[in-house]
N, CA, C and O atoms as CSV, one atom per row, in Angstrom:
chain,resi,resn,atom,element,x,y,z
A,1,UNK,N,N,-43.046,-20.044,-12.894
A,1,UNK,CA,C,-43.139,-18.664,-13.303
A,1,UNK,C,C,-42.730,-17.732,-12.155
A,1,UNK,O,O,-42.060,-16.724,-12.380
A,2,UNK,N,N,-43.119,-18.060,-10.969
A,2,UNK,CA,C,-42.746,-17.231,-9.821
A,2,UNK,C,C,-41.240,-17.233,-9.637
A,2,UNK,O,O,-40.659,-16.214,-9.264
A,3,UNK,N,N,-40.608,-18.357,-9.892
A,3,UNK,CA,C,-39.166,-18.458,-9.723
A,3,UNK,C,C,-38.438,-17.507,-10.690
A,3,UNK,O,O,-37.455,-16.874,-10.303
A,4,UNK,N,N,-38.903,-17.403,-11.919
A,4,UNK,CA,C,-38.301,-16.494,-12.895
A,4,UNK,C,C,-38.401,-15.049,-12.415
A,4,UNK,O,O,-37.449,-14.283,-12.562
A,5,UNK,N,N,-39.539,-14.670,-11.847
A,5,UNK,CA,C,-39.691,-13.310,-11.328
A,5,UNK,C,C,-38.735,-13.054,-10.175
A,5,UNK,O,O,-38.174,-11.965,-10.056
A,6,UNK,N,N,-38.551,-14.052,-9.333
A,6,UNK,CA,C,-37.627,-13.913,-8.211
A,6,UNK,C,C,-36.203,-13.684,-8.721
A,6,UNK,O,O,-35.496,-12.802,-8.233
A,7,UNK,N,N,-35.785,-14.491,-9.715
A,7,UNK,CA,C,-34.443,-14.341,-10.270
A,7,UNK,C,C,-34.251,-12.970,-10.894
A,7,UNK,O,O,-33.231,-12.315,-10.678
A,8,UNK,N,N,-35.229,-12.546,-11.662
A,8,UNK,CA,C,-35.131,-11.232,-12.298
A,8,UNK,C,C,-34.999,-10.125,-11.275
A,8,UNK,O,O,-34.176,-9.222,-11.428
A,9,UNK,N,N,-35.806,-10.193,-10.235
A,9,UNK,CA,C,-35.746,-9.191,-9.176
A,9,UNK,C,C,-34.425,-9.235,-8.430
A,9,UNK,O,O,-33.866,-8.195,-8.083
A,10,UNK,N,N,-33.930,-10.437,-8.183
A,10,UNK,CA,C,-32.661,-10.604,-7.482
A,10,UNK,C,C,-31.526,-9.988,-8.288
A,10,UNK,O,O,-30.694,-9.261,-7.744
A,11,UNK,N,N,-31.491,-10.278,-9.586
A,11,UNK,CA,C,-30.412,-9.760,-10.418
A,11,UNK,C,C,-30.506,-8.249,-10.602
A,11,UNK,O,O,-29.481,-7.573,-10.694
A,12,UNK,N,N,-31.720,-7.717,-10.655
A,12,UNK,CA,C,-31.865,-6.261,-10.718
A,12,UNK,C,C,-31.339,-5.623,-9.434
A,12,UNK,O,O,-30.648,-4.606,-9.477
A,13,UNK,N,N,-31.665,-6.216,-8.311
A,13,UNK,CA,C,-31.195,-5.709,-7.030
A,13,UNK,C,C,-29.670,-5.817,-6.931
A,13,UNK,O,O,-29.013,-4.882,-6.474
A,14,UNK,N,N,-29.114,-6.937,-7.351
A,14,UNK,CA,C,-27.666,-7.125,-7.336
A,14,UNK,C,C,-26.984,-6.099,-8.238
A,14,UNK,O,O,-25.977,-5.504,-7.854
A,15,UNK,N,N,-27.530,-5.892,-9.436
A,15,UNK,CA,C,-26.985,-4.910,-10.370
A,15,UNK,C,C,-27.005,-3.513,-9.746
A,15,UNK,O,O,-26.007,-2.796,-9.818
A,16,UNK,N,N,-28.115,-3.121,-9.142
A,16,UNK,CA,C,-28.238,-1.822,-8.495
A,16,UNK,C,C,-27.215,-1.679,-7.368
A,16,UNK,O,O,-26.599,-0.624,-7.220
A,17,UNK,N,N,-27.037,-2.722,-6.585
A,17,UNK,CA,C,-26.096,-2.703,-5.471
A,17,UNK,C,C,-24.665,-2.507,-5.967
A,17,UNK,O,O,-23.925,-1.685,-5.426
A,18,UNK,N,N,-24.276,-3.259,-6.996
A,18,UNK,CA,C,-22.915,-3.152,-7.535
A,18,UNK,C,C,-22.675,-1.761,-8.109
A,18,UNK,O,O,-21.628,-1.166,-7.854
A,19,UNK,N,N,-23.616,-1.238,-8.872
A,19,UNK,CA,C,-23.472,0.096,-9.449
A,19,UNK,C,C,-23.379,1.144,-8.333
A,19,UNK,O,O,-22.577,2.073,-8.426
A,20,UNK,N,N,-24.175,1.006,-7.302
A,20,UNK,CA,C,-24.143,1.956,-6.178
A,20,UNK,C,C,-22.782,1.958,-5.505
A,20,UNK,O,O,-22.239,3.017,-5.193
A,21,UNK,N,N,-22.233,0.778,-5.281
A,21,UNK,CA,C,-20.908,0.673,-4.649
A,21,UNK,C,C,-19.856,1.342,-5.524
A,21,UNK,O,O,-19.009,2.081,-5.023
A,22,UNK,N,N,-19.904,1.090,-6.819
A,22,UNK,CA,C,-18.926,1.706,-7.728
A,22,UNK,C,C,-19.046,3.224,-7.742
A,22,UNK,O,O,-18.031,3.920,-7.744
A,23,UNK,N,N,-20.246,3.738,-7.750
A,23,UNK,CA,C,-20.453,5.191,-7.746
A,23,UNK,C,C,-19.930,5.784,-6.442
A,23,UNK,O,O,-19.246,6.807,-6.459
A,24,UNK,N,N,-20.240,5.162,-5.333
A,24,UNK,CA,C,-19.774,5.671,-4.041
A,24,UNK,C,C,-18.256,5.616,-3.935
A,24,UNK,O,O,-17.640,6.531,-3.387
A,25,UNK,N,N,-17.654,4.565,-4.448
A,25,UNK,CA,C,-16.198,4.449,-4.406
A,25,UNK,C,C,-15.552,5.555,-5.228
A,25,UNK,O,O,-14.547,6.129,-4.809
A,26,UNK,N,N,-16.113,5.860,-6.387
A,26,UNK,CA,C,-15.575,6.936,-7.216
A,26,UNK,C,C,-15.733,8.287,-6.549
A,26,UNK,O,O,-14.816,9.107,-6.592
A,27,UNK,N,N,-16.865,8.531,-5.940
A,27,UNK,CA,C,-17.083,9.811,-5.261
A,27,UNK,C,C,-16.090,9.994,-4.133
A,27,UNK,O,O,-15.565,11.091,-3.943
A,28,UNK,N,N,-15.830,8.957,-3.396
A,28,UNK,CA,C,-14.919,9.042,-2.264
A,28,UNK,C,C,-13.508,9.386,-2.736
A,28,UNK,O,O,-12.863,10.255,-2.150
A,29,UNK,N,N,-13.019,8.724,-3.781
A,29,UNK,CA,C,-11.670,8.973,-4.294
A,29,UNK,C,C,-11.529,10.397,-4.815
A,29,UNK,O,O,-10.474,11.010,-4.648
A,30,UNK,N,N,-12.561,10.927,-5.435
A,30,UNK,CA,C,-12.509,12.281,-5.982
A,30,UNK,C,C,-12.408,13.325,-4.882
A,30,UNK,O,O,-11.877,14.409,-5.125
A,31,UNK,N,N,-12.894,13.041,-3.690
A,31,UNK,CA,C,-12.882,14.008,-2.593
A,31,UNK,C,C,-11.562,14.055,-1.837
A,31,UNK,O,O,-11.388,14.896,-0.955
A,32,UNK,N,N,-10.630,13.167,-2.167
A,32,UNK,CA,C,-9.360,13.128,-1.462
A,32,UNK,C,C,-8.397,14.176,-2.003
A,32,UNK,O,O,-8.394,14.477,-3.197
A,33,UNK,N,N,-7.583,14.725,-1.114
A,33,UNK,CA,C,-6.533,15.650,-1.534
A,33,UNK,C,C,-5.404,14.836,-2.168
A,33,UNK,O,O,-5.341,13.622,-1.976
A,34,UNK,N,N,-4.524,15.480,-2.911
A,34,UNK,CA,C,-3.371,14.752,-3.474
A,34,UNK,C,C,-2.531,14.065,-2.392
A,34,UNK,O,O,-2.004,12.973,-2.605
A,35,UNK,N,N,-2.413,14.712,-1.235
A,35,UNK,CA,C,-1.648,14.118,-0.134
A,35,UNK,C,C,-2.328,12.855,0.386
A,35,UNK,O,O,-1.660,11.863,0.680
A,36,UNK,N,N,-3.654,12.890,0.498
A,36,UNK,CA,C,-4.395,11.714,0.960
A,36,UNK,C,C,-4.307,10.577,-0.055
A,36,UNK,O,O,-4.193,9.411,0.323
A,37,UNK,N,N,-4.359,10.914,-1.340
A,37,UNK,CA,C,-4.214,9.891,-2.379
A,37,UNK,C,C,-2.829,9.258,-2.307
A,37,UNK,O,O,-2.687,8.045,-2.460
A,38,UNK,N,N,-1.797,10.091,-2.070
A,38,UNK,CA,C,-0.432,9.576,-1.962
A,38,UNK,C,C,-0.304,8.648,-0.757
A,38,UNK,O,O,0.321,7.592,-0.847
A,39,UNK,N,N,-0.899,9.044,0.377
A,39,UNK,CA,C,-0.860,8.192,1.573
A,39,UNK,C,C,-1.576,6.869,1.326
A,39,UNK,O,O,-1.087,5.818,1.739
A,40,UNK,N,N,-2.728,6.907,0.659
A,40,UNK,CA,C,-3.459,5.675,0.357
A,40,UNK,C,C,-2.645,4.764,-0.547
A,40,UNK,O,O,-2.591,3.553,-0.335
A,41,UNK,N,N,-2.007,5.357,-1.564
A,41,UNK,CA,C,-1.172,4.558,-2.453
A,41,UNK,C,C,-0.008,3.953,-1.670
A,41,UNK,O,O,0.309,2.774,-1.829
A,42,UNK,N,N,0.627,4.768,-0.824
A,42,UNK,CA,C,1.754,4.285,-0.026
A,42,UNK,C,C,1.362,3.170,0.917
A,42,UNK,O,O,2.093,2.191,1.065
A,43,UNK,N,N,0.211,3.311,1.557
A,43,UNK,CA,C,-0.261,2.262,2.462
A,43,UNK,C,C,-0.526,0.975,1.688
A,43,UNK,O,O,-0.171,-0.112,2.145
A,44,UNK,N,N,-1.144,1.097,0.528
A,44,UNK,CA,C,-1.413,-0.085,-0.287
A,44,UNK,C,C,-0.142,-0.771,-0.745
A,44,UNK,O,O,-0.038,-1.996,-0.690
A,45,UNK,N,N,0.835,0.023,-1.203
A,45,UNK,CA,C,2.107,-0.555,-1.635
A,45,UNK,C,C,2.848,-1.189,-0.468
A,45,UNK,O,O,3.425,-2.267,-0.608
A,46,UNK,N,N,2.835,-0.524,0.681
A,46,UNK,CA,C,3.500,-1.080,1.863
A,46,UNK,C,C,2.845,-2.399,2.275
A,46,UNK,O,O,3.531,-3.389,2.529
A,47,UNK,N,N,1.536,-2.403,2.338
A,47,UNK,CA,C,0.814,-3.606,2.749
A,47,UNK,C,C,1.084,-4.760,1.783
A,47,UNK,O,O,1.317,-5.891,2.210
A,48,UNK,N,N,1.053,-4.471,0.491
A,48,UNK,CA,C,1.224,-5.519,-0.514
A,48,UNK,C,C,2.660,-6.014,-0.641
A,48,UNK,O,O,2.885,-7.194,-0.910
A,49,UNK,N,N,3.636,-5.125,-0.450
A,49,UNK,CA,C,5.023,-5.486,-0.750
A,49,UNK,C,C,5.963,-5.573,0.443
A,49,UNK,O,O,7.007,-6.218,0.350
A,50,UNK,N,N,5.623,-4.945,1.555
A,50,UNK,CA,C,6.586,-4.816,2.648
A,50,UNK,C,C,6.152,-5.479,3.954
A,50,UNK,O,O,6.983,-6.002,4.696
A,51,UNK,N,N,4.852,-5.454,4.230
A,51,UNK,CA,C,4.369,-5.843,5.560
A,51,UNK,C,C,4.606,-7.309,5.900
A,51,UNK,O,O,4.676,-7.654,7.079
A,52,UNK,N,N,4.729,-8.169,4.918
A,52,UNK,CA,C,4.952,-9.586,5.218
A,52,UNK,C,C,6.280,-9.796,5.946
A,52,UNK,O,O,6.380,-10.661,6.816
A,53,UNK,N,N,7.280,-9.023,5.599
A,53,UNK,CA,C,8.585,-9.164,6.248
A,53,UNK,C,C,8.793,-8.151,7.375
A,53,UNK,O,O,9.366,-8.481,8.413
A,54,UNK,N,N,8.326,-6.920,7.167
A,54,UNK,CA,C,8.613,-5.860,8.140
A,54,UNK,C,C,7.603,-5.802,9.274
A,54,UNK,O,O,8.023,-5.709,10.427
A,55,UNK,N,N,6.375,-5.847,9.041
A,55,UNK,CA,C,5.295,-5.874,10.018
A,55,UNK,C,C,4.149,-5.077,9.429
A,55,UNK,O,O,4.377,-4.144,8.659
A,56,UNK,N,N,2.942,-5.421,9.770
A,56,UNK,CA,C,1.785,-4.638,9.328
A,56,UNK,C,C,1.892,-3.212,9.857
A,56,UNK,O,O,1.496,-2.256,9.190
A,57,UNK,N,N,2.436,-3.085,11.074
A,57,UNK,CA,C,2.687,-1.774,11.679
A,57,UNK,C,C,4.152,-1.425,11.430
A,57,UNK,O,O,5.028,-2.053,12.024
A,58,UNK,N,N,4.450,-0.444,10.570
A,58,UNK,CA,C,5.839,-0.143,10.235
A,58,UNK,C,C,6.687,0.363,11.403
A,58,UNK,O,O,7.907,0.457,11.276
A,59,UNK,N,N,6.069,0.686,12.527
A,59,UNK,CA,C,6.820,1.133,13.698
A,59,UNK,C,C,7.349,-0.045,14.523
A,59,UNK,O,O,8.110,0.145,15.471
A,60,UNK,N,N,6.939,-1.258,14.152
A,60,UNK,CA,C,7.354,-2.452,14.900
A,60,UNK,C,C,8.232,-3.346,14.028
A,60,UNK,O,O,8.053,-3.410,12.812
A,61,UNK,N,N,9.182,-4.035,14.660
A,61,UNK,CA,C,10.005,-5.002,13.941
A,61,UNK,C,C,9.135,-6.126,13.415
A,61,UNK,O,O,8.143,-6.511,14.035
A,62,UNK,N,N,9.522,-6.644,12.262
A,62,UNK,CA,C,8.830,-7.780,11.687
A,62,UNK,C,C,9.612,-9.054,11.929
A,62,UNK,O,O,10.673,-9.032,12.553
A,63,UNK,N,N,9.095,-10.147,11.443
A,63,UNK,CA,C,9.766,-11.442,11.600
A,63,UNK,C,C,11.108,-11.464,10.871
A,63,UNK,O,O,12.051,-12.106,11.333
A,64,UNK,N,N,11.201,-10.781,9.752
A,64,UNK,CA,C,12.424,-10.780,8.956
A,64,UNK,C,C,13.077,-9.406,8.930
A,64,UNK,O,O,14.286,-9.283,9.124
A,65,UNK,N,N,12.271,-8.372,8.690
A,65,UNK,CA,C,12.809,-7.025,8.546
A,65,UNK,C,C,12.563,-6.161,9.767
A,65,UNK,O,O,11.636,-6.411,10.538
A,66,UNK,N,N,13.400,-5.136,9.942
A,66,UNK,CA,C,13.250,-4.236,11.090
A,66,UNK,C,C,12.110,-3.233,10.888
A,66,UNK,O,O,11.549,-3.121,9.798
A,67,UNK,N,N,11.785,-2.520,11.945
A,67,UNK,CA,C,10.823,-1.418,11.851
A,67,UNK,C,C,11.382,-0.383,10.873
A,67,UNK,O,O,12.580,-0.098,10.881
A,68,UNK,N,N,10.511,0.174,10.032
A,68,UNK,CA,C,10.996,1.137,9.043
A,68,UNK,C,C,10.227,2.458,9.082
A,68,UNK,O,O,10.352,3.279,8.173
A,69,UNK,N,N,9.442,2.658,10.119
A,69,UNK,CA,C,8.719,3.926,10.288
A,69,UNK,C,C,9.730,5.063,10.277
A,69,UNK,O,O,10.761,4.982,10.944
A,70,UNK,N,N,9.447,6.117,9.531
A,70,UNK,CA,C,10.330,7.280,9.479
A,70,UNK,C,C,11.450,7.189,8.457
A,70,UNK,O,O,12.273,8.100,8.369
A,71,UNK,N,N,11.502,6.107,7.681
A,71,UNK,CA,C,12.560,5.967,6.674
A,71,UNK,C,C,12.432,7.041,5.604
A,71,UNK,O,O,11.327,7.446,5.242
A,72,UNK,N,N,13.588,7.500,5.100
A,72,UNK,CA,C,13.569,8.541,4.076
A,72,UNK,C,C,13.665,7.947,2.673
A,72,UNK,O,O,13.936,6.759,2.498
A,73,UNK,N,N,13.437,8.804,1.682
A,73,UNK,CA,C,13.408,8.374,0.282
A,73,UNK,C,C,14.725,7.726,-0.147
A,73,UNK,O,O,14.723,6.696,-0.822
A,74,UNK,N,N,15.843,8.328,0.243
A,74,UNK,CA,C,17.158,7.813,-0.167
A,74,UNK,C,C,17.352,6.370,0.301
A,74,UNK,O,O,17.786,5.519,-0.475
A,75,UNK,N,N,17.035,6.098,1.556
A,75,UNK,CA,C,17.165,4.742,2.088
A,75,UNK,C,C,16.189,3.791,1.399
A,75,UNK,O,O,16.569,2.695,0.985
A,76,UNK,N,N,14.942,4.208,1.278
A,76,UNK,CA,C,13.934,3.348,0.654
A,76,UNK,C,C,14.307,3.004,-0.784
A,76,UNK,O,O,14.210,1.847,-1.192
A,77,UNK,N,N,14.730,3.994,-1.546
A,77,UNK,CA,C,15.078,3.736,-2.947
A,77,UNK,C,C,16.271,2.792,-3.046
A,77,UNK,O,O,16.263,1.866,-3.857
A,78,UNK,N,N,17.291,3.018,-2.231
A,78,UNK,CA,C,18.478,2.149,-2.271
A,78,UNK,C,C,18.105,0.708,-1.932
A,78,UNK,O,O,18.549,-0.223,-2.605
A,79,UNK,N,N,17.301,0.521,-0.902
A,79,UNK,CA,C,16.937,-0.835,-0.485
A,79,UNK,C,C,15.973,-1.493,-1.467
A,79,UNK,O,O,16.153,-2.657,-1.825
A,80,UNK,N,N,14.959,-0.763,-1.902
A,80,UNK,CA,C,13.921,-1.346,-2.755
A,80,UNK,C,C,14.443,-1.623,-4.162
A,80,UNK,O,O,14.201,-2.699,-4.708
A,81,UNK,N,N,15.143,-0.680,-4.744
A,81,UNK,CA,C,15.544,-0.803,-6.148
A,81,UNK,C,C,16.825,-1.608,-6.330
A,81,UNK,O,O,16.897,-2.468,-7.208
A,82,UNK,N,N,17.840,-1.335,-5.504
A,82,UNK,CA,C,19.135,-1.999,-5.731
A,82,UNK,C,C,19.568,-2.949,-4.627
A,82,UNK,O,O,20.552,-3.672,-4.790
A,83,UNK,N,N,18.858,-2.963,-3.513
A,83,UNK,CA,C,19.235,-3.866,-2.417
A,83,UNK,C,C,20.477,-3.414,-1.667
A,83,UNK,O,O,21.114,-4.216,-0.985
A,84,UNK,N,N,20.827,-2.136,-1.784
A,84,UNK,CA,C,22.007,-1.598,-1.105
A,84,UNK,C,C,21.566,-0.619,-0.015
A,84,UNK,O,O,20.374,-0.444,0.241
A,85,UNK,N,N,22.548,0.008,0.612
A,85,UNK,CA,C,22.286,1.054,1.596
A,85,UNK,C,C,22.922,2.353,1.110
A,85,UNK,O,O,23.919,2.315,0.388
A,86,UNK,N,N,22.371,3.486,1.489
A,86,UNK,CA,C,23.020,4.758,1.142
A,86,UNK,C,C,24.380,4.857,1.838
A,86,UNK,O,O,24.598,4.238,2.879
A,87,UNK,N,N,25.280,5.632,1.262
A,87,UNK,CA,C,26.606,5.817,1.847
A,87,UNK,C,C,26.482,6.328,3.274
A,87,UNK,O,O,25.730,7.266,3.541
A,88,UNK,N,N,27.214,5.718,4.179
A,88,UNK,CA,C,27.242,6.137,5.569
A,88,UNK,C,C,26.111,5.607,6.432
A,88,UNK,O,O,26.074,5.893,7.629
A,89,UNK,N,N,25.194,4.849,5.865
A,89,UNK,CA,C,24.074,4.321,6.643
A,89,UNK,C,C,24.496,3.029,7.335
A,89,UNK,O,O,25.120,2.163,6.723
A,90,UNK,N,N,24.151,2.907,8.615
A,90,UNK,CA,C,24.426,1.683,9.369
A,90,UNK,C,C,23.147,0.860,9.435
A,90,UNK,O,O,22.161,1.291,10.032
A,91,UNK,N,N,23.158,-0.326,8.824
A,91,UNK,CA,C,21.950,-1.166,8.823
A,91,UNK,C,C,21.515,-1.587,10.223
A,91,UNK,O,O,22.344,-1.748,11.118
A,92,UNK,N,N,20.217,-1.763,10.402
A,92,UNK,CA,C,19.664,-2.221,11.678
A,92,UNK,C,C,19.902,-3.715,11.872
A,92,UNK,O,O,20.017,-4.189,13.002
A,93,UNK,N,N,19.976,-4.451,10.770
A,93,UNK,CA,C,20.226,-5.895,10.799
A,93,UNK,C,C,21.279,-6.217,9.758
A,93,UNK,O,O,21.440,-5.492,8.776
A,94,UNK,N,N,21.993,-7.304,9.977
A,94,UNK,CA,C,23.070,-7.666,9.056
A,94,UNK,C,C,22.612,-8.571,7.908
A,94,UNK,O,O,23.408,-8.889,7.024
A,95,UNK,N,N,21.382,-8.975,7.909
A,95,UNK,CA,C,20.907,-9.877,6.852
A,95,UNK,C,C,20.833,-9.151,5.510
A,95,UNK,O,O,20.707,-7.928,5.459
A,96,UNK,N,N,20.913,-9.904,4.457
A,96,UNK,CA,C,20.822,-9.356,3.100
A,96,UNK,C,C,19.615,-9.945,2.376
A,96,UNK,O,O,19.699,-10.258,1.188
A,97,UNK,N,N,18.497,-10.098,3.077
A,97,UNK,CA,C,17.330,-10.783,2.536
A,97,UNK,C,C,16.355,-9.893,1.776
A,97,UNK,O,O,15.373,-10.393,1.226
A,98,UNK,N,N,16.599,-8.602,1.733
A,98,UNK,CA,C,15.656,-7.680,1.108
A,98,UNK,C,C,15.462,-8.006,-0.364
A,98,UNK,O,O,16.421,-8.091,-1.131
A,99,UNK,N,N,14.214,-8.187,-0.740
A,99,UNK,CA,C,13.861,-8.453,-2.131
A,99,UNK,C,C,13.783,-7.142,-2.892
A,99,UNK,O,O,13.180,-6.178,-2.419
A,100,UNK,N,N,14.385,-7.103,-4.058
A,100,UNK,CA,C,14.301,-5.905,-4.906
A,100,UNK,C,C,12.940,-5.874,-5.583
A,100,UNK,O,O,12.396,-6.908,-5.971
A,101,UNK,N,N,12.406,-4.677,-5.714
A,101,UNK,CA,C,11.095,-4.511,-6.333
A,101,UNK,C,C,11.172,-3.476,-7.448
A,101,UNK,O,O,11.911,-2.500,-7.329
A,102,UNK,N,N,10.428,-3.671,-8.519
A,102,UNK,CA,C,10.459,-2.722,-9.642
A,102,UNK,C,C,9.507,-1.537,-9.420
A,102,UNK,O,O,8.563,-1.343,-10.185
A,103,UNK,N,N,9.758,-0.760,-8.383
A,103,UNK,CA,C,8.918,0.397,-8.087
A,103,UNK,C,C,9.583,1.665,-8.623
A,103,UNK,O,O,10.809,1.775,-8.627
A,104,UNK,N,N,8.774,2.615,-9.072
A,104,UNK,CA,C,9.320,3.880,-9.570
A,104,UNK,C,C,9.409,4.901,-8.427
A,104,UNK,O,O,8.947,4.643,-7.315
A,105,UNK,N,N,10.006,6.055,-8.716
A,105,UNK,CA,C,10.207,7.083,-7.690
A,105,UNK,C,C,8.887,7.544,-7.071
A,105,UNK,O,O,8.819,7.758,-5.861
A,106,UNK,N,N,7.847,7.698,-7.875
A,106,UNK,CA,C,6.547,8.134,-7.346
A,106,UNK,C,C,6.006,7.116,-6.342
A,106,UNK,O,O,5.493,7.496,-5.289
A,107,UNK,N,N,6.117,5.847,-6.657
A,107,UNK,CA,C,5.640,4.806,-5.745
A,107,UNK,C,C,6.465,4.780,-4.462
A,107,UNK,O,O,5.919,4.613,-3.372
A,108,UNK,N,N,7.773,4.945,-4.595
A,108,UNK,CA,C,8.639,4.959,-3.404
A,108,UNK,C,C,8.340,6.192,-2.555
A,108,UNK,O,O,8.340,6.115,-1.326
A,109,UNK,N,N,8.087,7.325,-3.201
A,109,UNK,CA,C,7.726,8.538,-2.439
A,109,UNK,C,C,6.396,8.345,-1.702
A,109,UNK,O,O,6.221,8.872,-0.604
A,110,UNK,N,N,5.475,7.610,-2.282
A,110,UNK,CA,C,4.208,7.370,-1.585
A,110,UNK,C,C,4.420,6.453,-0.383
A,110,UNK,O,O,3.773,6.633,0.650
A,111,UNK,N,N,5.308,5.482,-0.502
A,111,UNK,CA,C,5.644,4.644,0.659
A,111,UNK,C,C,6.311,5.506,1.729
A,111,UNK,O,O,6.011,5.374,2.915
A,112,UNK,N,N,7.214,6.384,1.308
A,112,UNK,CA,C,7.874,7.300,2.262
A,112,UNK,C,C,6.830,8.152,2.977
A,112,UNK,O,O,6.900,8.322,4.194
A,113,UNK,N,N,5.863,8.688,2.233
A,113,UNK,CA,C,4.815,9.520,2.850
A,113,UNK,C,C,4.036,8.705,3.877
A,113,UNK,O,O,3.737,9.204,4.962
A,114,UNK,N,N,3.706,7.465,3.548
A,114,UNK,CA,C,2.983,6.610,4.496
A,114,UNK,C,C,3.832,6.332,5.733
A,114,UNK,O,O,3.329,6.382,6.855
A,115,UNK,N,N,5.097,6.042,5.535
A,115,UNK,CA,C,5.976,5.712,6.676
A,115,UNK,C,C,6.272,6.913,7.565
A,115,UNK,O,O,6.673,6.751,8.718
A,116,UNK,N,N,6.077,8.109,7.036
A,116,UNK,CA,C,6.356,9.321,7.807
A,116,UNK,C,C,5.105,10.058,8.252
A,116,UNK,O,O,5.191,11.142,8.830
A,117,UNK,N,N,3.946,9.474,7.987
A,117,UNK,CA,C,2.681,10.092,8.418
A,117,UNK,C,C,2.531,9.943,9.935
A,117,UNK,O,O,2.962,8.945,10.513
A,118,UNK,N,N,1.924,10.932,10.563
A,118,UNK,CA,C,1.736,10.848,12.026
A,118,UNK,C,C,0.797,9.748,12.433
A,118,UNK,O,O,0.545,9.559,13.623
């Protein structure tokens, strides 16, 4: 009988903890400015899709890809969507290993914002 009470108390505590975390996470997101939300989205997209080749720190060269800190939207869109370079751009590396990704303009702009943040 004591064991059942322990389980019930444990699950109530776990439930309270999970709900508290969810409430706090929602409150935090609501307090962000649109610019901060864009930077967070850009950082998440960069980390998930780019950092394995370029580097966790976009200002440093990666094992496969060059540093891309400061890249503009035109370059990012050309490389991410079509695997090409904008007219007149001189690539940092001659490899053609860039993987194309199905990202939309808003997502690419958020990556640009992250790469150009101080």
